[in-house]
DRENDO-1510 file (C-alpha; in Angstrom, 1 decimal, always signed):
<recs>
REC; n; res; u; v; w
REC; 1; MET; +113.9; -121.9; +105.3 .
REC; 2; ALA; +117.5; -123.2; +105.5 .
REC; 3; GLU; +118.6; -120.8; +102.8 .
REC; 4; ASN; +117.6; -117.6; +104.6 .
REC; 5; PRO; +120.6; -117.4; +106.9 .
REC; 6; ASN; +122.9; -117.8; +103.9 .
REC; 7; ARG; +121.2; -114.8; +102.2 .
REC; 8; ILE; +121.3; -112.6; +105.3 .
REC; 9; LYS; +124.9; -113.4; +106.1 .
REC; 10; PRO; +126.6; -111.6; +103.2 .
REC; 11; SER; +124.5; -108.6; +103.8 .
REC; 12; ALA; +125.4; -108.4; +107.5 .
REC; 13; THR; +129.1; -109.0; +106.6 .
REC; 14; ALA; +129.0; -106.2; +104.1 .
REC; 15; ALA; +127.4; -103.9; +106.6 .
REC; 16; ALA; +130.0; -104.7; +109.2 .
REC; 17; SER; +132.8; -104.2; +106.6 .
REC; 18; GLY; +131.3; -100.8; +105.7 .
REC; 19; LEU; +131.1; -99.8; +109.3 .
REC; 20; GLY; +134.7; -100.9; +109.9 .
REC; 21; ARG; +135.9; -98.9; +106.9 .
REC; 22; ASP; +134.0; -95.8; +107.9 .
REC; 23; SER; +135.5; -96.0; +111.4 .
REC; 24; ALA; +139.0; -96.4; +110.1 .
REC; 25; VAL; +138.6; -93.5; +107.7 .
REC; 26; ILE; +137.2; -91.3; +110.5 .
REC; 27; GLY; +139.9; -92.4; +112.9 .
REC; 28; LEU; +142.7; -91.5; +110.5 .
REC; 29; VAL; +141.4; -88.2; +109.5 .
REC; 30; CYS; +140.4; -87.2; +113.0 .
REC; 31; THR; +143.9; -88.1; +114.3 .
REC; 32; ALA; +145.5; -85.8; +111.7 .
REC; 33; HIS; +143.0; -83.0; +112.6 .
REC; 34; PHE; +143.9; -83.5; +116.3 .
REC; 35; PHE; +147.5; -82.8; +115.6 .
REC; 36; SER; +146.7; -79.9; +113.4 .
REC; 37; HIS; +144.9; -78.1; +116.3 .
REC; 38; PHE; +147.5; -79.4; +118.8 .
REC; 39; TYR; +150.2; -77.6; +116.8 .
REC; 40; ILE; +148.3; -74.4; +116.6 .
REC; 41; PHE; +148.2; -74.2; +120.5 .
REC; 42; ALA; +151.7; -75.7; +120.9 .
REC; 43; ILE; +153.5; -72.4; +120.2 .
REC; 44; PRO; +151.8; -69.9; +122.5 .
REC; 45; PRO; +152.7; -71.6; +125.9 .
REC; 46; MET; +156.4; -71.7; +124.7 .
REC; 47; LEU; +156.7; -68.0; +123.9 .
REC; 48; PRO; +158.0; -66.8; +127.3 .
REC; 49; LEU; +160.6; -69.5; +127.3 .
REC; 50; ILE; +161.6; -68.7; +123.7 .
REC; 51; LYS; +161.8; -65.0; +124.6 .
REC; 52; ALA; +164.1; -65.6; +127.6 .
REC; 53; ASP; +166.3; -68.0; +125.6 .
REC; 54; LEU; +166.8; -66.0; +122.5 .
REC; 55; GLY; +166.5; -62.5; +124.0 .
REC; 56; VAL; +163.9; -61.2; +121.6 .
REC; 57; SER; +160.9; -58.9; +122.2 .
REC; 58; TYR; +157.2; -59.8; +122.7 .
REC; 59; THR; +156.5; -58.2; +119.4 .
REC; 60; GLU; +158.8; -60.7; +117.7 .
REC; 61; MET; +157.2; -63.5; +119.6 .
REC; 62; GLY; +153.7; -62.3; +118.5 .
REC; 63; LEU; +155.0; -62.3; +114.9 .
REC; 64; LEU; +155.6; -66.1; +115.1 .
REC; 65; LEU; +151.8; -66.5; +115.7 .
REC; 66; THR; +151.0; -64.0; +113.0 .
REC; 67; LEU; +153.1; -65.7; +110.4 .
REC; 68; PHE; +151.6; -69.1; +111.2 .
REC; 69; SER; +148.0; -67.7; +111.0 .
REC; 70; LEU; +148.6; -65.7; +107.8 .
REC; 71; ALA; +150.1; -68.7; +106.0 .
REC; 72; SER; +147.4; -71.1; +107.3 .
REC; 73; GLY; +144.5; -68.8; +106.3 .
REC; 74; GLY; +145.9; -67.4; +103.1 .
REC; 75; ALA; +146.7; -70.8; +101.5 .
REC; 76; GLN; +143.5; -72.7; +102.4 .
REC; 77; TYR; +141.7; -71.9; +99.1 .
REC; 78; PHE; +144.7; -72.8; +97.0 .
REC; 79; MET; +145.1; -76.1; +98.9 .
REC; 80; GLY; +141.5; -76.8; +98.2 .
REC; 81; VAL; +142.2; -76.3; +94.5 .
REC; 82; LEU; +145.1; -78.7; +94.8 .
REC; 83; VAL; +142.8; -81.2; +96.6 .
REC; 84; ASP; +140.4; -81.1; +93.7 .
REC; 85; ARG; +143.3; -81.5; +91.2 .
REC; 86; ILE; +145.5; -84.3; +92.6 .
REC; 87; GLY; +143.4; -85.8; +95.4 .
REC; 88; ALA; +142.9; -85.1; +99.1 .
REC; 89; ARG; +145.1; -87.9; +100.5 .
REC; 90; TRP; +148.3; -86.5; +98.9 .
REC; 91; VAL; +147.6; -83.0; +100.0 .
REC; 92; LEU; +146.8; -84.2; +103.5 .
REC; 93; THR; +149.9; -86.3; +103.9 .
REC; 94; GLY; +152.1; -83.6; +102.3 .
REC; 95; GLY; +150.7; -80.9; +104.6 .
REC; 96; MET; +151.0; -83.0; +107.7 .
REC; 97; THR; +154.6; -83.8; +106.8 .
REC; 98; LEU; +155.4; -80.1; +106.3 .
REC; 99; LEU; +153.6; -79.1; +109.5 .
REC; 100; ALA; +155.1; -81.7; +111.8 .
REC; 101; GLY; +158.6; -81.3; +110.3 .
REC; 102; ALA; +158.5; -77.5; +110.7 .
REC; 103; ILE; +157.3; -77.8; +114.3 .
REC; 104; SER; +160.2; -80.2; +115.0 .
REC; 105; MET; +162.7; -77.9; +113.3 .
REC; 106; MET; +161.5; -75.0; +115.5 .
REC; 107; GLY; +163.2; -76.9; +118.4 .
REC; 108; VAL; +166.5; -77.3; +116.5 .
REC; 109; VAL; +167.2; -73.9; +114.8 .
REC; 110; PRO; +169.4; -71.6; +116.9 .
REC; 111; VAL; +168.3; -68.1; +115.7 .
REC; 112; TYR; +165.0; -66.2; +115.6 .
REC; 113; GLY; +165.0; -65.7; +111.9 .
REC; 114; ALA; +165.0; -69.4; +111.2 .
REC; 115; LEU; +162.4; -69.9; +113.9 .
REC; 116; ALA; +160.1; -67.4; +112.1 .
REC; 117; ALA; +160.7; -69.1; +108.8 .
REC; 118; PHE; +159.6; -72.5; +110.2 .
REC; 119; ALA; +156.6; -70.9; +111.9 .
REC; 120; LEU; +155.6; -69.7; +108.4 .
REC; 121; ALA; +156.2; -73.2; +106.9 .
REC; 122; ALA; +154.1; -74.8; +109.7 .
REC; 123; GLY; +151.2; -72.5; +108.9 .
REC; 124; LEU; +151.4; -73.4; +105.3 .
REC; 125; GLY; +151.3; -77.1; +106.2 .
REC; 126; ASN; +148.3; -76.4; +108.5 .
REC; 127; SER; +146.3; -74.9; +105.6 .
REC; 128; VAL; +145.6; -78.3; +104.1 .
REC; 129; PHE; +143.4; -79.9; +106.8 .
REC; 130; HIS; +140.0; -78.4; +106.2 .
REC; 131; PRO; +139.8; -78.8; +102.5 .
REC; 132; ALA; +141.5; -82.3; +102.5 .
REC; 133; ASP; +139.8; -83.7; +105.6 .
REC; 134; TYR; +136.2; -82.7; +104.6 .
REC; 135; THR; +136.7; -84.0; +101.1 .
REC; 136; ILE; +137.9; -87.4; +102.3 .
REC; 137; LEU; +135.1; -87.7; +104.8 .
REC; 138; GLY; +132.5; -86.6; +102.4 .
REC; 139; ALA; +133.7; -89.1; +99.7 .
REC; 140; ARG; +134.7; -92.1; +101.8 .
REC; 141; VAL; +132.1; -92.2; +104.7 .
REC; 142; ARG; +128.7; -93.6; +103.8 .
REC; 143; PRO; +125.9; -90.9; +103.7 .
REC; 144; GLY; +124.1; -92.1; +106.8 .
REC; 145; ARG; +127.2; -91.5; +109.0 .
REC; 146; ILE; +128.7; -88.3; +107.5 .
REC; 147; GLY; +127.1; -86.1; +110.2 .
REC; 148; ARG; +128.8; -88.1; +112.9 .
REC; 149; ALA; +132.0; -88.1; +111.0 .
REC; 150; PHE; +132.0; -84.3; +110.8 .
REC; 151; SER; +131.2; -84.1; +114.5 .
REC; 152; PHE; +134.1; -86.4; +115.5 .
REC; 153; HIS; +136.3; -84.3; +113.2 .
REC; 154; THR; +135.4; -81.1; +115.0 .
REC; 155; PHE; +135.7; -82.7; +118.4 .
REC; 156; ALA; +139.2; -84.0; +117.6 .
REC; 157; GLY; +140.3; -80.5; +116.8 .
REC; 158; MET; +138.9; -79.2; +120.0 .
REC; 159; ALA; +140.7; -82.0; +121.9 .
REC; 160; GLY; +143.9; -80.9; +120.3 .
REC; 161; PHE; +143.4; -77.3; +121.5 .
REC; 162; THR; +142.8; -78.6; +125.0 .
REC; 163; VAL; +145.7; -81.0; +125.3 .
REC; 164; ALA; +148.4; -78.9; +123.7 .
REC; 165; PRO; +149.1; -76.3; +126.5 .
REC; 166; VAL; +149.3; -79.1; +129.2 .
REC; 167; ALA; +151.4; -81.4; +127.1 .
REC; 168; MET; +153.8; -78.7; +126.0 .
REC; 169; THR; +154.2; -77.3; +129.5 .
REC; 170; PHE; +154.9; -80.8; +130.8 .
REC; 171; LEU; +157.5; -81.6; +128.2 .
REC; 172; ALA; +159.2; -78.2; +128.5 .
REC; 173; THR; +159.3; -78.6; +132.3 .
REC; 174; ALA; +160.7; -82.1; +132.0 .
REC; 175; TRP; +163.3; -81.1; +129.4 .
REC; 176; ASP; +163.2; -77.7; +127.7 .
REC; 177; TRP; +161.1; -75.9; +125.0 .
REC; 178; ARG; +163.4; -77.1; +122.2 .
REC; 179; THR; +163.0; -80.8; +123.2 .
REC; 180; ALA; +159.2; -80.3; +123.5 .
REC; 181; PHE; +159.0; -79.1; +119.9 .
REC; 182; VAL; +161.1; -81.9; +118.6 .
REC; 183; ILE; +159.1; -84.6; +120.5 .
REC; 184; VAL; +155.7; -83.4; +119.3 .
REC; 185; GLY; +157.0; -82.8; +115.8 .
REC; 186; VAL; +158.4; -86.4; +115.6 .
REC; 187; ALA; +155.1; -87.7; +116.9 .
REC; 188; GLY; +153.3; -86.0; +114.0 .
REC; 189; LEU; +155.8; -87.6; +111.5 .
REC; 190; LEU; +154.9; -91.0; +113.0 .
REC; 191; ILE; +151.3; -90.2; +112.2 .
REC; 192; VAL; +152.3; -89.4; +108.6 .
REC; 193; GLY; +153.8; -92.9; +108.4 .
REC; 194; LEU; +150.4; -94.3; +109.6 .
REC; 195; LEU; +148.5; -92.2; +107.0 .
REC; 196; LEU; +150.9; -93.4; +104.2 .
REC; 197; SER; +150.3; -97.0; +105.2 .
REC; 198; GLN; +146.6; -96.6; +104.9 .
REC; 199; MET; +146.4; -94.5; +101.7 .
REC; 200; HIS; +143.8; -96.8; +100.1 .
REC; 201; LEU; +141.3; -95.7; +102.8 .
REC; 202; LEU; +141.9; -92.0; +102.2 .
REC; 203; ASP; +141.4; -92.1; +98.4 .
REC; 204; ASP; +138.6; -89.6; +97.8 .
REC; 205; ARG; +138.6; -90.5; +94.0 .
REC; 206; ARG; +137.1; -93.9; +94.9 .
REC; 207; SER; +133.9; -92.3; +96.0 .
REC; 208; ALA; +130.5; -94.0; +95.5 .
REC; 209; GLU; +129.4; -90.8; +93.9 .
REC; 210; PRO; +131.2; -90.5; +90.5 .
REC; 211; ALA; +130.5; -86.8; +90.3 .
REC; 212; LEU; +132.9; -86.1; +93.1 .
REC; 213; ALA; +135.8; -87.4; +91.0 .
REC; 214; LYS; +135.2; -84.8; +88.2 .
REC; 215; THR; +137.7; -82.0; +88.7 .
REC; 216; GLN; +137.1; -78.4; +87.6 .
REC; 217; PRO; +140.0; -76.8; +85.7 .
REC; 218; GLY; +142.1; -73.9; +86.8 .
REC; 219; LEU; +141.4; -72.1; +90.1 .
REC; 220; GLY; +137.6; -72.8; +89.7 .
REC; 221; LEU; +136.6; -69.3; +90.9 .
REC; 222; ARG; +133.1; -69.8; +89.5 .
REC; 223; ALA; +132.5; -72.5; +92.1 .
REC; 224; ILE; +133.0; -70.1; +95.0 .
REC; 225; VAL; +131.2; -67.0; +93.7 .
REC; 226; SER; +127.9; -68.8; +93.6 .
REC; 227; PRO; +125.3; -67.5; +96.0 .
REC; 228; PRO; +125.1; -70.6; +98.2 .
REC; 229; VAL; +128.8; -70.8; +98.7 .
REC; 230; LEU; +129.0; -67.1; +99.6 .
REC; 231; TYR; +126.2; -67.6; +102.0 .
REC; 232; MET; +128.2; -70.3; +103.7 .
REC; 233; PHE; +131.3; -68.1; +103.8 .
REC; 234; LEU; +129.2; -65.5; +105.7 .
REC; 235; PHE; +127.9; -68.3; +107.9 .
REC; 236; PHE; +131.5; -69.4; +108.8 .
REC; 237; PHE; +132.6; -65.8; +109.3 .
REC; 238; VAL; +129.9; -64.8; +111.8 .
REC; 239; VAL; +130.1; -68.1; +113.7 .
REC; 240; ALA; +133.9; -67.6; +114.1 .
REC; 241; LEU; +133.2; -64.0; +115.1 .
REC; 242; VAL; +131.0; -65.1; +117.9 .
REC; 243; MET; +133.2; -68.0; +119.0 .
REC; 244; MET; +136.4; -65.9; +119.2 .
REC; 245; GLY; +134.6; -63.0; +120.7 .
REC; 246; MET; +133.0; -65.1; +123.4 .
REC; 247; THR; +136.2; -66.9; +124.2 .
REC; 248; GLY; +138.3; -63.8; +124.4 .
REC; 249; PHE; +135.9; -61.4; +126.2 .
REC; 250; THR; +133.5; -63.4; +128.3 .
REC; 251; PRO; +135.6; -63.3; +131.5 .
REC; 252; ALA; +136.2; -59.6; +131.2 .
REC; 253; ALA; +132.5; -58.9; +130.4 .
REC; 254; LEU; +131.2; -61.0; +133.3 .
REC; 255; LYS; +133.7; -59.4; +135.7 .
REC; 256; THR; +132.6; -55.9; +134.7 .
REC; 257; LEU; +128.9; -56.7; +134.5 .
REC; 258; PHE; +128.5; -58.8; +137.6 .
REC; 259; GLY; +131.6; -58.1; +139.6 .
REC; 260; MET; +132.7; -61.8; +139.4 .
REC; 261; SER; +136.2; -62.8; +140.3 .
REC; 262; LEU; +138.3; -63.9; +137.4 .
REC; 263; VAL; +138.3; -67.5; +138.7 .
REC; 264; ASP; +134.5; -67.6; +138.6 .
REC; 265; ALA; +134.3; -65.9; +135.2 .
REC; 266; ASN; +136.8; -68.3; +133.7 .
REC; 267; LEU; +134.9; -71.2; +135.2 .
REC; 268; VAL; +131.8; -70.0; +133.2 .
REC; 269; LEU; +133.9; -69.9; +130.1 .
REC; 270; THR; +135.2; -73.4; +130.8 .
REC; 271; GLY; +131.6; -74.6; +131.2 .
REC; 272; PHE; +130.6; -72.9; +127.9 .
REC; 273; LEU; +133.5; -74.6; +126.0 .
REC; 274; ALA; +132.9; -78.0; +127.6 .
REC; 275; ALA; +129.2; -77.9; +126.8 .
REC; 276; MET; +130.1; -76.9; +123.2 .
REC; 277; ALA; +132.2; -80.0; +122.8 .
REC; 278; ALA; +129.4; -82.2; +124.0 .
REC; 279; GLY; +127.0; -80.3; +121.6 .
REC; 280; VAL; +129.4; -81.1; +118.7 .
REC; 281; LEU; +129.1; -84.8; +119.4 .
REC; 282; PHE; +125.3; -84.7; +119.8 .
REC; 283; GLY; +125.0; -82.6; +116.7 .
REC; 284; GLY; +126.5; -85.4; +114.5 .
REC; 285; PHE; +123.5; -87.7; +115.3 .
REC; 286; VAL; +121.1; -84.8; +114.7 .
REC; 287; ALA; +122.7; -84.0; +111.3 .
REC; 288; ASP; +122.5; -87.7; +110.2 .
REC; 289; ARG; +118.8; -87.9; +111.0 .
REC; 290; LEU; +117.4; -84.5; +109.8 .
REC; 291; GLN; +117.3; -83.3; +106.2 .
REC; 292; ARG; +116.6; -79.6; +106.9 .
REC; 293; LEU; +120.0; -78.7; +108.2 .
REC; 294; ASP; +119.2; -75.0; +108.1 .
REC; 295; VAL; +116.4; -75.6; +110.5 .
REC; 296; VAL; +118.8; -77.3; +112.9 .
REC; 297; ALA; +121.0; -74.3; +112.7 .
REC; 298; ALA; +118.1; -71.9; +113.3 .
REC; 299; VAL; +116.9; -73.8; +116.4 .
REC; 300; GLY; +120.4; -74.0; +117.8 .
REC; 301; PHE; +121.3; -70.3; +117.2 .
REC; 302; VAL; +118.0; -69.0; +118.4 .
REC; 303; GLY; +118.3; -70.9; +121.6 .
REC; 304; ALA; +121.9; -69.7; +122.1 .
REC; 305; ALA; +120.9; -66.1; +121.3 .
REC; 306; VAL; +118.0; -66.1; +123.8 .
REC; 307; ALA; +120.3; -67.4; +126.5 .
REC; 308; LEU; +123.0; -64.8; +125.9 .
REC; 309; VAL; +120.4; -61.9; +125.9 .
REC; 310; LEU; +119.0; -63.3; +129.1 .
REC; 311; VAL; +122.4; -63.1; +130.7 .
REC; 312; ALA; +122.9; -59.5; +129.5 .
REC; 313; LEU; +119.6; -58.1; +130.6 .
REC; 314; THR; +118.8; -59.9; +133.8 .
REC; 315; ARG; +120.6; -60.3; +137.2 .
REC; 316; MET; +120.8; -64.0; +137.9 .
REC; 317; PRO; +122.7; -65.9; +140.6 .
REC; 318; TYR; +126.0; -67.5; +139.7 .
REC; 319; PRO; +124.8; -71.1; +139.3 .
REC; 320; ALA; +122.0; -69.9; +136.9 .
REC; 321; ILE; +124.6; -67.9; +134.8 .
REC; 322; LEU; +126.8; -71.0; +134.6 .
REC; 323; THR; +123.8; -73.1; +133.5 .
REC; 324; VAL; +122.7; -70.6; +130.9 .
REC; 325; PHE; +126.2; -70.4; +129.4 .
REC; 326; MET; +126.5; -74.1; +129.2 .
REC; 327; PHE; +123.2; -74.3; +127.4 .
REC; 328; ALA; +124.3; -71.6; +124.9 .
REC; 329; GLY; +127.6; -73.5; +124.4 .
REC; 330; PHE; +125.8; -76.8; +123.8 .
REC; 331; MET; +123.4; -75.2; +121.3 .
REC; 332; ILE; +126.2; -73.5; +119.3 .
REC; 333; GLY; +128.3; -76.7; +119.3 .
REC; 334; MET; +125.3; -78.8; +118.1 .
REC; 335; ILE; +125.3; -76.7; +114.8 .
REC; 336; SER; +128.8; -77.6; +113.8 .
REC; 337; PRO; +128.1; -81.0; +112.0 .
REC; 338; SER; +125.1; -79.5; +110.2 .
REC; 339; ARG; +127.2; -76.5; +109.1 .
REC; 340; ASP; +129.8; -78.8; +107.5 .
REC; 341; MET; +127.1; -80.9; +105.8 .
REC; 342; MET; +125.6; -77.8; +104.4 .
REC; 343; VAL; +128.9; -76.9; +102.8 .
REC; 344; ARG; +129.1; -80.4; +101.3 .
REC; 345; ASN; +125.6; -80.0; +100.0 .
REC; 346; VAL; +126.3; -76.7; +98.2 .
REC; 347; SER; +129.7; -77.8; +96.8 .
REC; 348; PRO; +129.6; -78.3; +93.0 .
REC; 349; PRO; +130.8; -81.7; +91.7 .
REC; 350; GLY; +134.6; -81.9; +91.8 .
REC; 351; ALA; +134.9; -78.7; +93.8 .
REC; 352; SER; +134.6; -79.9; +97.4 .
REC; 353; GLY; +138.2; -79.1; +98.3 .
REC; 354; ARG; +138.2; -75.5; +97.1 .
REC; 355; VAL; +134.7; -74.8; +98.5 .
REC; 356; PHE; +135.7; -76.0; +102.0 .
REC; 357; GLY; +139.0; -74.2; +101.6 .
REC; 358; PHE; +137.2; -70.9; +100.7 .
REC; 359; VAL; +134.6; -71.0; +103.5 .
REC; 360; SER; +137.3; -71.9; +106.0 .
REC; 361; VAL; +138.9; -68.6; +105.2 .
REC; 362; GLY; +135.8; -67.1; +106.7 .
REC; 363; LEU; +136.8; -68.7; +110.1 .
REC; 364; ASP; +140.2; -66.9; +109.9 .
REC; 365; LEU; +138.6; -63.6; +109.0 .
REC; 366; GLY; +136.1; -64.0; +111.8 .
REC; 367; GLY; +138.9; -64.6; +114.2 .
REC; 368; VAL; +140.6; -61.4; +113.0 .
REC; 369; ALA; +137.5; -59.3; +113.3 .
REC; 370; ALA; +136.3; -60.6; +116.7 .
REC; 371; PRO; +138.9; -58.8; +118.9 .
REC; 372; LEU; +138.3; -55.5; +117.2 .
REC; 373; PHE; +134.5; -55.7; +117.4 .
REC; 374; PHE; +134.1; -57.0; +121.0 .
REC; 375; GLY; +137.1; -55.0; +122.2 .
REC; 376; TRP; +135.4; -51.9; +120.9 .
REC; 377; LEU; +132.2; -52.8; +122.9 .
REC; 378; MET; +134.2; -53.2; +126.1 .
REC; 379; ASP; +136.1; -49.9; +125.5 .
REC; 380; ARG; +132.7; -48.2; +125.1 .
REC; 381; GLY; +131.7; -49.4; +128.6 .
REC; 382; LEU; +129.2; -51.9; +127.2 .
REC; 383; PRO; +130.0; -55.3; +128.7 .
REC; 384; GLU; +126.4; -56.5; +128.1 .
REC; 385; GLY; +127.0; -55.6; +124.5 .
REC; 386; VAL; +129.4; -58.5; +124.2 .
REC; 387; PHE; +126.5; -60.9; +124.8 .
REC; 388; ILE; +123.8; -58.9; +122.9 .
REC; 389; GLY; +126.2; -58.4; +120.0 .
REC; 390; ALA; +127.0; -62.1; +119.9 .
REC; 391; ALA; +123.2; -62.9; +119.9 .
REC; 392; ALA; +122.7; -60.4; +117.0 .
REC; 393; VAL; +125.5; -62.0; +115.0 .
REC; 394; LEU; +124.0; -65.5; +115.5 .
REC; 395; LEU; +120.8; -64.2; +113.9 .
REC; 396; VAL; +122.8; -63.2; +110.8 .
REC; 397; ALA; +124.1; -66.8; +110.7 .
REC; 398; ILE; +120.5; -68.1; +110.6 .
REC; 399; VAL; +119.8; -65.9; +107.6 .
REC; 400; ALA; +122.9; -67.1; +105.9 .
REC; 401; GLY; +122.1; -70.8; +106.5 .
REC; 402; ALA; +118.5; -70.3; +105.2 .
REC; 403; GLY; +119.9; -68.5; +102.1 .
REC; 404; ALA; +122.3; -71.4; +101.3 .
REC; 405; ASN; +119.6; -74.0; +101.8 .
REC; 406; ARG; +117.3; -72.4; +99.3 .
REC; 407; TYR; +119.8; -73.2; +96.5 .
REC; 408; VAL; +120.2; -76.8; +97.7 .
REC; 409; ALA; +116.5; -77.3; +97.8 .
REC; 410; ARG; +115.8; -76.0; +94.3 .
REC; 411; PRO; +117.3; -79.0; +92.3 .
REC; 412; ALA; +115.4; -81.5; +94.5 .
REC; 413; ALA; +112.1; -79.6; +93.9 .
REC; 414; ALA; +112.7; -79.5; +90.2 .
REC; 415; ALA; +113.3; -83.2; +90.1 .
REC; 416; GLU; +109.9; -84.1; +91.6 .
</recs>
């Protein structure tokens, strides 16, 4: 009897150690992801100030955002290849250094041409986060906590989006836009120092799954032309299409459809986004407990689609509209961790970086297509089409998720 505590103690100690390591890894990766999204939204609030200071046009200001987005989206797959070749921790710290350094330099350079060059460099640095972050989390966090790790990762990015406009406006008001860029850039470089001091925690090659350490040669294009990966690319594309469309056109559609004031319409959008953030955190627990991730996606998207169609086809009082939109946002957010785990499940051994890099390009393309598609609906005088169109696109995501899951399920069935 006296020996039992001695046997249990090492096991409990090991469990606590594993939990502490998981938490440290998640904290480091999520902090980096927070800054990635912070920097994306750090530039737009400063554009009027930059325009007034440098005397350039709005078109030239818009080009800064275009250069950032093109570099970020266009390089993601190649950064994924690099992740698989040399390890995610080196790509993550290198990209974070480039991104934070370029943002800081945007506050130093005196002419527009140099500003544009550093915006391009910042976008290139930003391209590393999805392939590197997901590879590290998938390799270093224990399987029973990966869903929650992915949910915290997504939530940290959303927090970066939320904080950036307020922080940049405060810093620019207290000093000026140049000082604001320098301060937030230096803050990012301090985070690089933190990452470098904890590189042993970020080593994806020390995975408990040896297959993850086997790297495919060359660009590994065969890994991304497989049906399950292409299904997940479509999944990412249509989800981004809905998200960017809803974010950009919900206030205008509600104003046209119901005669809402812009204040009330934007409050609905705020409720939608806040509920989505809550759904992301809840979805991590769901993803860790359920094996059929495609079913989770189907339930969430069907619920959101029904809610959006209900708004489009009925005349509800304002509180009901706000509630329905919050429900839709929660259901869409709940899918995010399951979506990321589905990508991990369809990634061939040694190709996690390039697969996550490739499907993340779908997010960028969805963001490009959304203004065109939903703007066309508004121009045609179909404000209800914004919500019905979003619901229809969510049904496409269900099909894509089910298609990807078929290929994941086959090996398990064959092994039985």
